[in-house]
SEKOL-536554 format. One line per field, with one value per residue: x, y, z of N, C-alpha, C, CB in turn; residue in three letters. Coordinates in pm, whole numbers, padded with zeros to 5 digits, m for minus. Glycine has a CB too. Layout:
SEKOL-536554
nx <- [X|...]
ny <- [Y|...]
nz <- [Z|...]
cax <- [X|...]
cay <- [Y|...]
caz <- [Z|...]
cx <- [X|...]
cy <- [Y|...]
cz <- [Z|...]
cbx <- [X|...]
cby <- [Y|...]
cbz <- [Z|...]
res <- [ala|...]
***
This chain:
SEKOL-536554
nx <- [01218|01465|01652|01885|01829|01618|01753|01932|01747|01621|01841|01915|01683|01701|01936|01902|02042|02212|02488|02589|02459|02569|02831|02800|02706|02914|02918|02919|02810|02670|02579|02404|02216|02122|01993|01772|01651|01572|01390|01191|01105|01007|00800|00655|00638|00734|00974|01146|01209|01407|01466|01554|01847|01854|01754|01426|01136|00871|00510|00449|00698|00714|00528|00646|00884|00814|00723|00946|01142|01034|01040|01317|01397|01260|01398|01646|01564|01520|01780|01886|01745|01843|02115|02098|02013|02242|02397|02520|02539|02558|02649|02585|02513|02339|02314|02127|02125|02012|02191|02237|02166|02351|02602|02605|02482|02468|02722|02754|02539|02599|02839|02754|02575|02750|02906|02736|02685|02941|03020|02894|02902|02932|02783|02770|02560|02531|02258|02021|01703|01489|01612|01669|01409|01308|01472|01392|01125|01169|01277|01548|01684|01643|01567|01583|01727|01580|01512|01266|00916|00749|00443|00318|00144|00265|00477|00629|00693|00911|00956|01266|01443|01481|01526|01663|01644|01852|01949|02255|02539|02824|03087|03145|03202|02962|02760|02816|02683|02440|02173|01926|01703|01444|01222|01193|01429|01607|01563|01708|01971|02231|02170|02275|02170|02046|02029|01751|01530|01659|01610|01642|01610|01344|01205|01261|01144|00875|00826|00860|00659|00437|00459|00376|00556|00694|00872|01016|01125|01354|01699|01875|02194|02356|02338|02395|02512|02662|02708|02942|03081|02902|02919|03183|03167|02988|03138|03343|03216|03052|02778|02462|02299|02058|02064|02107|02109|02262|02472|02643|02767|03045|03159|03034|03127|03396|03383|03360|03137|02816|02525|02199|01886|01566|01318|01008|00978|01015|01199|01151|01224|01196|01378|01353|01315|01264|01069|00944|00604|00487|00678|00884|01130|01478|01614|01840|01818|01575|01647|01827|01654|01485|01676|01768|01535|01474]
ny <- [05034|04996|04861|05010|05258|05336|05342|05552|05762|05765|05824|06080|06216|06196|06336|06571|06651|06612|06585|06514|06272|06123|06109|05963|05718|05638|05699|05865|06203|06247|05983|05942|06143|06045|05812|05921|06056|05843|05716|05915|05939|05683|05669|05879|06136|06421|06396|06531|06857|07090|07354|07514|07570|07366|07040|06918|06709|06644|06617|06372|06259|06234|06033|05818|05801|05702|05445|05347|05320|05107|04909|04883|04797|04555|04419|04398|04236|03998|03923|03907|03690|03486|03497|03430|03170|03065|03088|03331|03669|03998|04347|04705|04885|05161|05365|05593|05793|05932|06106|05966|05682|05633|05677|05519|05274|05156|05054|04810|04663|04659|04519|04264|04205|04208|03989|03786|03844|03883|04000|04235|04589|04915|05240|05507|05765|06060|06229|06468|06390|06509|06557|06295|06191|06367|06297|06034|06072|06214|06020|05976|05804|05465|05395|05487|05561|05697|05937|06034|06057|06167|06299|06155|06019|05860|05731|05460|05339|05148|05040|05019|05059|05167|05473|05703|06041|06261|06513|06680|06800|07008|06854|07002|07236|07375|07192|06985|06854|06812|06618|06614|06828|07071|07159|07431|07519|07434|07616|07830|07801|07833|07687|07440|07352|07105|07121|07264|07026|06810|06491|06455|06717|06769|06577|06658|06914|06845|06698|06898|07078|06918|06916|07162|07373|07674|07688|07895|08019|07889|07923|07938|07925|07835|07664|07356|07108|06876|06606|06537|06777|06924|06781|06834|07110|07125|06988|07175|07367|07551|07535|07361|07059|06870|06526|06206|05921|05709|05828|05934|05757|05682|05931|05990|05780|05848|06073|06319|06458|06519|06336|06448|06425|06532|06663|06503|06468|06243|06171|05986|05820|05672|05492|05457|05246|05369|05393|05430|05378|05320|05235|04975|04825|04786|04458|04408|04613|04537|04295|04388|04542|04341|04206|04399|04458|04218]
nz <- [m02861|m02616|m02335|m02289|m02396|m02228|m01984|m02029|m02057|m01801|m01637|m01730|m01653|m01375|m01318|m01446|m01674|m01982|m02025|m01770|m01736|m01944|m01855|m01617|m01714|m01868|m02140|m02462|m02520|m02766|m02810|m02594|m02654|m02897|m02809|m02676|m02885|m03051|m02878|m02846|m03108|m03156|m02968|m03046|m02926|m02723|m02475|m02306|m02180|m02330|m02332|m02124|m01914|m01737|m01775|m01801|m01732|m01962|m01954|m02072|m02045|m01766|m01722|m01860|m01713|m01453|m01523|m01656|m01459|m01313|m01513|m01561|m01310|m01301|m01498|m01368|m01159|m01289|m01373|m01121|m01009|m01172|m01106|m00837|m00865|m00974|m00758|m00690|m00595|m00693|m00740|m00712|m00427|m00335|m00064|00103|00384|00696|00959|01216|01180|00974|01095|01330|01299|01041|00974|01110|01005|00729|00732|00812|00604|00392|00453|00386|00119|m00053|m00295|m00339|m00380|m00223|m00188|00023|00122|00298|00411|00539|00696|00547|00299|00214|00180|m00017|m00233|m00281|m00360|m00593|m00747|m00751|m00584|m00462|m00199|00154|00480|00758|01028|01096|01015|00722|00624|00359|00096|m00093|00015|00192|00514|00718|01038|01192|01403|01740|01917|02159|02245|02414|02656|02637|02815|02901|03087|03336|03610|03631|03571|03739|03961|03851|03755|03649|03474|03470|03202|03195|03315|03120|02918|03002|02929|02676|02359|02130|01818|01585|01221|01030|00896|00986|01138|01412|01514|01432|01582|01847|01847|01808|02045|02239|02165|02218|02490|02540|02512|02411|02128|02022|02237|02303|02360|02112|02002|01806|01493|01365|01137|01173|01393|01534|01549|01704|01946|02021|02061|02272|02464|02497|02642|02523|02491|02545|02421|02225|02164|02000|02204|02131|02005|02188|02355|02387|02456|02699|02857|02867|03014|02881|02800|02953|03027|03070|03226|03114|03302|03333|03058|02802|02524|02265|01963|01632|01382|01030|00745|00436|00138|m00202|m00258|m00506|m00681|m00798|m00599|m00672|m00724|m00560|m00373|m00263|m00145|00046|00198|00308|00456|00641|00780|00900]
cax <- [01260|01544|01687|01988|01759|01545|01852|01978|01637|01604|01958|01900|01575|01749|02046|01862|02153|02262|02632|02611|02412|02670|02947|02764|02687|03036|02881|02939|02686|02593|02513|02290|02118|02063|01899|01649|01590|01505|01275|01087|01053|00929|00680|00588|00611|00852|00990|01229|01216|01548|01477|01627|01978|01824|01662|01312|01046|00738|00409|00471|00823|00684|00460|00746|00983|00764|00718|01080|01208|00983|01088|01459|01407|01216|01511|01743|01509|01540|01920|01903|01695|01937|02238|02070|02011|02381|02465|02601|02469|02653|02591|02622|02403|02350|02237|02117|02083|02032|02319|02252|02180|02474|02721|02605|02401|02491|02849|02729|02448|02671|02937|02682|02522|02866|02949|02644|02698|03072|03044|02819|02977|02845|02802|02693|02535|02471|02165|01925|01579|01414|01683|01648|01270|01297|01540|01307|01009|01215|01325|01694|01729|01540|01523|01671|01708|01549|01478|01134|00824|00680|00311|00307|00076|00347|00590|00605|00795|00922|01029|01380|01532|01434|01632|01624|01717|01878|02016|02395|02598|02966|03114|03221|03152|02823|02669|02879|02587|02309|02132|01795|01663|01310|01231|01209|01572|01675|01548|01804|02106|02250|02147|02326|02061|02067|01971|01613|01532|01714|01512|01659|01547|01199|01155|01268|01043|00744|00815|00844|00524|00343|00470|00328|00670|00713|01005|01085|01192|01484|01812|01958|02308|02425|02271|02507|02470|02745|02701|03074|03110|02817|02975|03305|03129|02932|03253|03419|03139|02985|02635|02408|02235|01979|02135|02080|02186|02358|02584|02728|02810|03188|03188|02989|03222|03523|03352|03378|03009|02729|02385|02107|01746|01471|01210|00872|00975|01096|01197|01182|01190|01228|01437|01271|01351|01156|01076|00826|00505|00443|00790|00950|01270|01568|01624|01942|01758|01472|01717|01880|01539|01446|01786|01773|01412|01477]
cay <- [05073|04894|04897|05113|05386|05367|05377|05688|05853|05773|05892|06222|06269|06206|06433|06694|06692|06513|06566|06439|06135|06059|06081|05857|05591|05615|05708|05998|06280|06215|05853|05967|06221|05955|05724|05997|06083|05719|05696|06013|05905|05559|05696|05990|06241|06485|06347|06621|06999|07123|07499|07574|07510|07243|06954|06873|06615|06684|06531|06237|06212|06193|05902|05718|05790|05611|05309|05306|05274|04973|04818|04858|04714|04420|04359|04361|04124|03878|03885|03872|03553|03395|03493|03351|03031|03026|03100|03451|03796|04109|04473|04821|04928|05301|05383|05732|05780|06043|06099|05866|05546|05624|05674|05429|05155|05096|04981|04672|04599|04635|04413|04136|04184|04178|03851|03699|03874|03948|04065|04362|04711|05010|05385|05564|05908|06117|06341|06473|06318|06575|06536|06155|06179|06439|06219|05918|06122|06256|05902|05975|05687|05364|05391|05557|05540|05829|05943|06093|06031|06280|06254|06154|05894|05780|05672|05353|05336|05027|05069|04927|05085|05265|05562|05801|06167|06311|06643|06666|06923|06992|06793|07102|07270|07421|07077|06877|06779|06817|06493|06636|06968|07096|07223|07574|07539|07414|07740|07929|07776|07839|07556|07411|07275|07052|07204|07236|06911|06699|06411|06484|06846|06755|06499|06743|07019|06783|06664|07022|07130|06834|06957|07301|07462|07763|07660|08021|08062|07823|08013|07870|08011|07781|07556|07281|06984|06760|06566|06539|06918|06962|06722|06909|07241|07102|06954|07297|07454|07653|07526|07226|07016|06747|06434|06064|05853|05621|05906|05989|05649|05693|06059|05979|05689|05919|06195|06439|06527|06462|06317|06502|06394|06643|06622|06481|06455|06138|06192|05859|05822|05550|05505|05387|05216|05434|05378|05476|05271|05292|05193|04851|04834|04697|04333|04420|04696|04453|04197|04464|04576|04221|04176|04500|04447|04094]
caz <- [m02726|m02548|m02198|m02290|m02418|m02105|m01881|m02062|m02027|m01655|m01581|m01763|m01570|m01237|m01307|m01518|m01760|m02079|m02006|m01645|m01760|m02028|m01768|m01522|m01786|m01947|m02281|m02518|m02521|m02887|m02792|m02505|m02730|m02996|m02738|m02650|m03017|m03094|m02789|m02877|m03241|m03144|m02889|m03113|m02828|m02663|m02338|m02225|m02212|m02345|m02352|m02013|m01885|m01663|m01850|m01721|m01796|m02007|m01892|m02127|m01984|m01629|m01729|m01897|m01605|m01350|m01577|m01695|m01337|m01283|m01617|m01537|m01189|m01339|m01568|m01267|m01083|m01370|m01358|m00980|m00990|m01238|m01026|m00716|m00909|m00993|m00630|m00680|m00595|m00700|m00781|m00633|m00343|m00294|00059|00149|00523|00787|01029|01323|01124|00894|01179|01445|01274|00911|00965|01156|00909|00603|00755|00812|00469|00307|00481|00312|m00024|m00061|m00424|m00345|m00349|m00154|m00186|00134|00107|00419|00391|00648|00668|00440|00173|00175|00132|m00144|m00338|m00312|m00434|m00727|m00819|m00758|m00509|m00438|m00059|00246|00623|00813|01169|01116|00905|00659|00580|00213|00060|m00185|00086|00289|00618|00799|01162|01205|01516|01838|01964|02260|02236|02549|02666|02677|02867|02932|03217|03409|03744|03621|03566|03816|04042|03784|03690|03587|03459|03418|03071|03221|03336|02991|02843|03053|02879|02530|02298|01996|01757|01451|01115|00988|00806|01064|01211|01555|01543|01416|01696|01966|01835|01830|02187|02314|02135|02292|02631|02541|02525|02296|02074|01996|02360|02315|02336|02013|01968|01687|01420|01308|01072|01207|01534|01597|01579|01818|02069|02055|02111|02406|02547|02525|02729|02444|02510|02562|02297|02221|02076|02014|02310|02064|01953|02296|02444|02417|02522|02838|02923|02886|03091|02798|02811|03056|02990|03171|03198|03119|03391|03280|02912|02739|02379|02198|01821|01560|01250|00933|00607|00361|m00008|m00276|m00267|m00642|m00763|m00757|m00558|m00745|m00647|m00457|m00269|m00198|m00061|00159|00283|00384|00549|00749|00859|00979]
cx <- [01343|01589|01793|01927|01686|01640|01907|01871|01622|01720|01955|01795|01620|01850|02014|01970|02193|02409|02661|02567|02514|02791|02919|02756|02809|03004|02914|02805|02605|02518|02388|02178|02046|01962|01765|01575|01512|01379|01159|01024|00962|00797|00598|00545|00742|00860|01062|01218|01362|01570|01559|01764|01961|01720|01550|01222|00919|00637|00423|00597|00801|00619|00560|00845|00938|00766|00857|01158|01164|01033|01235|01480|01361|01327|01615|01695|01530|01684|01951|01862|01790|02068|02219|02070|02152|02464|02550|02514|02571|02581|02638|02499|02429|02257|02242|02056|02100|02147|02332|02259|02311|02597|02722|02527|02443|02619|02831|02644|02521|02774|02871|02628|02634|02919|02863|02661|02829|03099|02968|02910|02879|02885|02711|02683|02470|02387|02076|01794|01502|01480|01664|01509|01252|01358|01458|01189|01046|01266|01476|01754|01612|01480|01617|01642|01692|01505|01346|01048|00765|00550|00299|00253|00159|00462|00545|00723|00793|01010|01144|01462|01470|01552|01575|01709|01729|01943|02161|02451|02747|02986|03202|03153|03005|02725|02717|02777|02447|02281|02002|01767|01516|01325|01248|01357|01651|01673|01648|01941|02113|02244|02207|02227|02106|01993|01825|01616|01587|01603|01519|01587|01395|01138|01153|01160|00902|00722|00792|00706|00418|00344|00430|00440|00683|00856|01085|01160|01325|01595|01912|02071|02385|02340|02377|02458|02540|02742|02836|03114|03029|02875|03099|03270|03066|03046|03332|03345|03062|02835|02593|02335|02150|02047|02093|02169|02292|02485|02681|02782|02956|03221|03146|03085|03353|03505|03377|03252|02923|02586|02296|01963|01662|01348|01075|00864|01069|01085|01247|01142|01234|01296|01363|01347|01236|01178|00944|00730|00479|00557|00850|01092|01354|01583|01728|01890|01652|01536|01772|01769|01499|01550|01782|01650|01417|01593]
cy <- [04961|04949|05007|05252|05431|05410|05518|05790|05873|05849|06042|06287|06288|06318|06566|06745|06579|06482|06485|06294|06058|06019|05965|05720|05553|05606|05848|06071|06258|06082|05868|06040|06135|05860|05795|06025|05961|05694|05789|05984|05783|05584|05812|06099|06301|06446|06445|06765|07041|07274|07568|07509|07376|07162|06906|06781|06683|06593|06387|06176|06165|06055|05792|05694|05690|05466|05257|05253|05131|04870|04782|04773|04571|04346|04311|04241|03992|03829|03840|03728|03451|03383|03415|03202|02977|03042|03223|03575|03909|04235|04584|04871|05071|05325|05528|05730|05910|06009|05982|05723|05529|05606|05561|05298|05082|05013|04834|04597|04563|04524|04275|04103|04145|04038|03751|03716|03951|04023|04197|04478|04816|05155|05440|05715|05959|06239|06351|06409|06378|06551|06393|06138|06248|06359|06095|05962|06164|06138|05894|05855|05592|05374|05473|05517|05678|05821|06010|06063|06161|06227|06266|06018|05805|05708|05561|05347|05202|05060|04969|04946|05190|05347|05656|05926|06225|06449|06618|06802|06901|06934|06887|07135|07313|07306|06959|06791|06775|06683|06510|06786|06974|07165|07374|07607|07527|07544|07847|07918|07794|07700|07550|07314|07218|07140|07169|07127|06788|06626|06437|06613|06836|06682|06582|06850|06964|06752|06789|07084|07051|06867|07103|07401|07544|07749|07788|08073|07992|07921|07946|07964|07959|07671|07485|07148|06860|06730|06575|06682|06964|06908|06797|07046|07231|07074|07079|07394|07561|07653|07383|07187|06892|06652|06289|06002|05762|05695|05951|05884|05664|05820|06057|05890|05759|06050|06324|06524|06454|06450|06364|06472|06521|06594|06616|06474|06342|06155|06064|05871|05689|05584|05413|05360|05273|05416|05420|05359|05226|05250|05064|04882|04746|04571|04338|04505|04618|04354|04267|04503|04458|04187|04271|04493|04326|04090]
cz <- [m02664|m02412|m02193|m02309|m02291|m01994|m01904|m02023|m01876|m01591|m01609|m01673|m01425|m01219|m01373|m01613|m01854|m02050|m01880|m01662|m01843|m01945|m01674|m01591|m01872|m02097|m02332|m02518|m02649|m02876|m02706|m02580|m02833|m02932|m02717|m02781|m03065|m03011|m02828|m03013|m03234|m03071|m02946|m03014|m02778|m02516|m02247|m02275|m02217|m02354|m02244|m01997|m01814|m01739|m01757|m01802|m01846|m01935|m01941|m02066|m01842|m01626|m01762|m01783|m01499|m01399|m01612|m01574|m01304|m01384|m01594|m01413|m01215|m01413|m01468|m01186|m01157|m01358|m01215|m00956|m01053|m01161|m00897|m00750|m00926|m00865|m00614|m00687|m00596|m00747|m00690|m00558|m00296|m00176|00102|00289|00598|00882|01126|01268|01047|00982|01280|01423|01148|00903|01004|01055|00780|00618|00749|00673|00374|00330|00405|00162|m00048|m00191|m00441|m00305|m00296|m00179|m00077|00116|00235|00382|00513|00602|00550|00304|00122|00114|m00002|m00258|m00377|m00397|m00576|m00810|m00830|m00685|m00486|m00299|00027|00389|00688|00958|01199|00994|00853|00602|00429|00171|m00032|m00116|00180|00385|00691|00919|01180|01333|01609|01888|02070|02242|02376|02541|02707|02715|02891|03071|03299|03542|03741|03632|03652|03891|03980|03715|03612|03582|03417|03284|03086|03244|03206|02910|02885|02987|02726|02469|02158|01932|01623|01350|01090|00881|00875|01137|01360|01592|01536|01535|01823|01962|01861|01977|02272|02290|02212|02441|02649|02570|02397|02246|02051|02119|02385|02279|02241|01969|01846|01626|01338|01252|01127|01357|01605|01635|01699|01947|02115|02115|02250|02504|02588|02616|02656|02464|02540|02434|02319|02123|02102|02121|02250|02023|02062|02391|02484|02494|02669|02917|02957|02965|03014|02797|02913|03003|03103|03130|03206|03197|03318|03128|02868|02588|02310|02051|01757|01428|01155|00803|00524|00211|m00070|m00298|m00411|m00735|m00708|m00712|m00651|m00662|m00535|m00340|m00191|m00103|00064|00255|00370|00492|00669|00838|00950|01078]
cbx <- [01136|01666|01736|02091|01660|01463|01969|02011|01506|01593|02087|01861|01454|01810|02171|01827|02274|02245|02703|02535|02275|02713|02984|02630|02563|03105|02730|03000|02716|02685|02609|02336|02186|02173|01959|01680|01699|01601|01315|01145|01169|01010|00719|00466|00529|00847|01066|01374|01137|01605|01339|01547|02064|01773|01737|01231|01010|00723|00267|00483|00926|00592|00347|00822|01007|00620|00628|01155|01177|00830|01070|01535|01325|01089|01574|01771|01361|01506|02011|01821|01554|01966|02284|01933|01933|02442|02549|02706|02373|02770|02438|02683|02385|02316|02289|02032|02162|01902|02342|02136|02063|02490|02734|02548|02256|02495|02955|02659|02328|02739|03006|02566|02450|02976|02940|02499|02575|03179|03007|02694|03053|02847|02771|02758|02446|02581|02080|01902|01490|01404|01833|01665|01172|01365|01679|01257|00946|01325|01267|01751|01793|01598|01518|01658|01828|01441|01585|01143|00712|00768|00199|00446|m00056|00402|00664|00584|00775|00982|00932|01471|01670|01362|01694|01640|01646|01969|01943|02480|02527|03040|03182|03239|03236|02801|02651|02978|02579|02304|02116|01684|01752|01224|01107|01124|01625|01609|01407|01818|02151|02385|01996|02474|01935|02018|02051|01543|01613|01820|01532|01809|01597|01166|01240|01408|01049|00731|00943|00954|00496|00375|00614|00217|00800|00681|00994|00986|01101|01491|01881|01873|02402|02566|02154|02617|02495|02889|02648|03180|03079|02673|03009|03393|03032|02830|03345|03454|03228|03017|02561|02312|02340|01830|02287|02099|02091|02293|02532|02650|02788|03269|03117|02845|03250|03586|03435|03416|02936|02732|02356|02128|01692|01431|01200|00782|01014|01049|01286|01108|01258|01101|01589|01146|01373|01149|01111|00867|00375|00374|00897|00951|01288|01708|01658|02072|01696|01389|01833|01954|01420|01429|01923|01785|01290|01486]
cby <- [05105|04851|04775|05084|05374|05246|05274|05700|05799|05632|05831|06240|06175|06074|06375|06804|06737|06565|06701|06504|06137|06152|06206|05889|05600|05485|05675|05992|06428|06212|05750|06050|06340|05874|05680|06129|06122|05597|05720|06155|05880|05452|05727|05940|06185|06643|06217|06576|07085|07055|07560|07562|07605|07276|06832|06994|06502|06673|06583|06241|06322|06297|05904|05760|05927|05650|05305|05422|05368|04973|04881|04991|04776|04426|04459|04478|04146|03905|04002|03968|03538|03444|03633|03392|03017|03108|02982|03454|03807|04075|04466|04932|04832|05399|05290|05820|05669|06075|06225|05878|05515|05748|05803|05500|05193|05201|05046|04673|04690|04765|04432|04140|04312|04280|03822|03727|03957|03847|03971|04356|04764|04982|05452|05528|05938|06156|06322|06621|06318|06725|06565|06061|06237|06577|06176|05849|06239|06361|05900|06103|05729|05225|05245|05707|05459|05898|06013|06246|05935|06347|06334|06183|05927|05868|05779|05215|05452|04907|05064|04945|05132|05196|05643|05743|06268|06212|06737|06602|06968|07126|06653|07229|07380|07497|07031|06935|06841|06933|06383|06561|07040|07181|07191|07617|07437|07300|07794|07913|07634|07907|07525|07351|07362|06906|07188|07366|06942|06749|06264|06494|06954|06681|06373|06809|07083|06653|06592|07123|07123|06686|06935|07317|07383|07911|07582|08126|08039|07697|08052|07825|08022|07727|07610|07256|06994|06785|06426|06478|07006|06909|06574|06927|07307|06984|06856|07366|07518|07634|07577|07218|06990|06776|06449|05992|05772|05558|06026|06091|05513|05689|06173|05923|05568|05950|06197|06400|06536|06548|06169|06655|06287|06692|06716|06592|06589|05993|06316|05738|05943|05465|05473|05466|05059|05584|05231|05539|05316|05412|05304|04746|04791|04766|04219|04482|04823|04379|04129|04589|04622|04101|04186|04641|04440|03974]
cbz <- [m02637|m02634|m02123|m02400|m02535|m02060|m01881|m02213|m02087|m01593|m01636|m01912|m01574|m01193|m01367|m01418|m01676|m02224|m01999|m01528|m01832|m02143|m01688|m01455|m01873|m01900|m02302|m02662|m02504|m03007|m02728|m02381|m02800|m03067|m02602|m02576|m03121|m03082|m02642|m02875|m03340|m03071|m02745|m03191|m02709|m02679|m02340|m02228|m02110|m02470|m02358|m01883|m01798|m01519|m01912|m01669|m01700|m02164|m01923|m02283|m01985|m01561|m01836|m02024|m01541|m01309|m01700|m01759|m01218|m01281|m01756|m01522|m01076|m01427|m01668|m01174|m01056|m01518|m01398|m00890|m01052|m01381|m00994|m00654|m01041|m01106|m00609|m00792|m00472|m00795|m00781|m00722|m00221|m00411|00172|00050|00591|00867|01102|01421|01031|00807|01251|01562|01265|00807|01055|01293|00879|00555|00892|00914|00418|00331|00632|00352|m00074|m00041|m00537|m00253|m00477|m00005|m00327|00271|m00017|00521|00261|00695|00792|00466|00191|00298|00235|m00134|m00291|m00181|m00360|m00714|m00956|m00699|m00373|m00458|m00008|00230|00687|00729|01243|01140|00949|00549|00650|00145|m00007|m00293|00164|00217|00717|00716|01285|01086|01467|01955|01845|02404|02140|02628|02768|02563|02998|02919|03200|03325|03806|03489|03422|03914|04181|03680|03795|03666|03356|03516|02987|03343|03438|02910|02859|03203|02917|02495|02293|02000|01739|01441|00987|00933|00681|01163|01182|01591|01446|01286|01716|01977|01696|01747|02234|02276|01983|02272|02681|02644|02554|02335|01944|01948|02478|02224|02470|01890|02086|01724|01328|01414|00924|01162|01545|01503|01457|01798|02045|01929|02014|02406|02471|02395|02827|02297|02387|02686|02189|02180|02095|01880|02402|01941|01881|02375|02377|02288|02450|02845|02836|02750|03218|02655|02673|03185|02957|03187|03297|02974|03510|03329|02844|02784|02339|02266|01748|01536|01252|00904|00581|00396|m00046|m00413|m00206|m00699|m00769|m00873|m00409|m00774|m00740|m00515|m00331|m00304|m00140|00109|00197|00289|00477|00689|00768|00887]
res <- [met|asp|phe|lys|gln|leu|glu|ser|phe|val|thr|ile|ala|lys|leu|asn|ser|phe|ser|lys|ala|ala|glu|lys|leu|phe|leu|thr|gln|pro|thr|ile|ser|asn|his|ile|his|ile|leu|glu|lys|glu|leu|asp|thr|val|leu|leu|asn|arg|ser|asn|lys|lys|val|thr|leu|thr|lys|ala|gly|glu|ile|leu|phe|glu|asn|ala|ile|asn|leu|leu|asn|lys|lys|glu|gln|thr|phe|phe|ala|leu|asn|glu|tyr|lys|gly|lys|leu|glu|gly|lys|leu|glu|ile|ser|ser|ser|thr|ile|pro|glu|gln|tyr|phe|leu|ser|thr|val|ile|lys|lys|phe|ser|ser|lys|tyr|pro|asp|val|lys|tyr|thr|leu|leu|arg|asn|asp|thr|lys|gln|val|ile|asp|lys|ile|leu|leu|gly|glu|ile|asp|phe|gly|leu|val|gly|ala|met|glu|asn|asn|lys|asn|leu|glu|tyr|ile|asn|ile|leu|glu|asp|glu|ile|val|leu|ile|ala|pro|asn|asn|ser|thr|phe|lys|asn|val|lys|glu|leu|ser|ile|glu|asn|val|leu|met|tyr|pro|ile|ile|phe|arg|glu|ile|gly|ser|gly|thr|arg|lys|thr|val|glu|thr|ala|leu|lys|asn|ala|arg|ile|asp|ile|ser|lys|leu|asn|val|ile|ala|thr|ile|glu|asp|asn|glu|thr|ile|lys|lys|met|val|glu|ser|gly|phe|gly|ile|ser|phe|met|ser|lys|lys|ala|ile|ile|asn|glu|val|lys|leu|asn|leu|val|lys|glu|ile|lys|ile|lys|asp|ile|asp|ile|val|arg|tyr|phe|tyr|phe|val|phe|his|lys|lys|arg|ser|leu|ser|pro|leu|ser|glu|glu|phe|lys|asn|phe|ile|val|asn]
***
């Protein structure tokens, strides 16, 4: 068993495909297949189910997958320590993040991290909170940044940022003198909501449930994934929406939209660095975690 074989196996498991794994690792498909053949022969077990169009792990494959990730990360940690000793840190950092951290937080963090480690390259993936968590649990990514916690014993969350969700409305005659609305008044207006799985939506729904508001009574006229699209639709007068205060700073300054307080309800949430408790982070991911937390 060598690291190249393990890397091929882990990549196939993550992508559920021999051909996609070969493409990602810049290897031929026969080479990838040979790596798995050698592994299975050496371990005297079948690691992958090949009967379906989608390649899946056998029970033995699941056991190896968890340990293989840790072994590959330990290998990286060794090279990381040697590179630190030589005064150089490099590699590729894949960051999967929900919308608000990705748009309004990561640019500053990455700029500072890059100043310290100029040889690091980055891939940013925008997913909603649920997608980030699912990818971590499946072993597709090391970590992510999310706007809500999911109750799962295999996940660890580190609080990195506080956020406030506010109500935004068009800056027109209807809301000209409105600074505050009761939740009963909010129910009267058409609402543009984030998609199911969004941390913003989950936080708003939880806050309304705690205030004993029947969520089904919200007049939701559109469900949209993109914050910029929502802001444009609010600006046009199509409806009102719940949104991170960090996301509307410029629009409020330019009088494009208006921030309105909901009477007796404060919707505060936190953003988290989340990772799998039972898997070692790669050394570069570990360094980024320490940097972002501090």
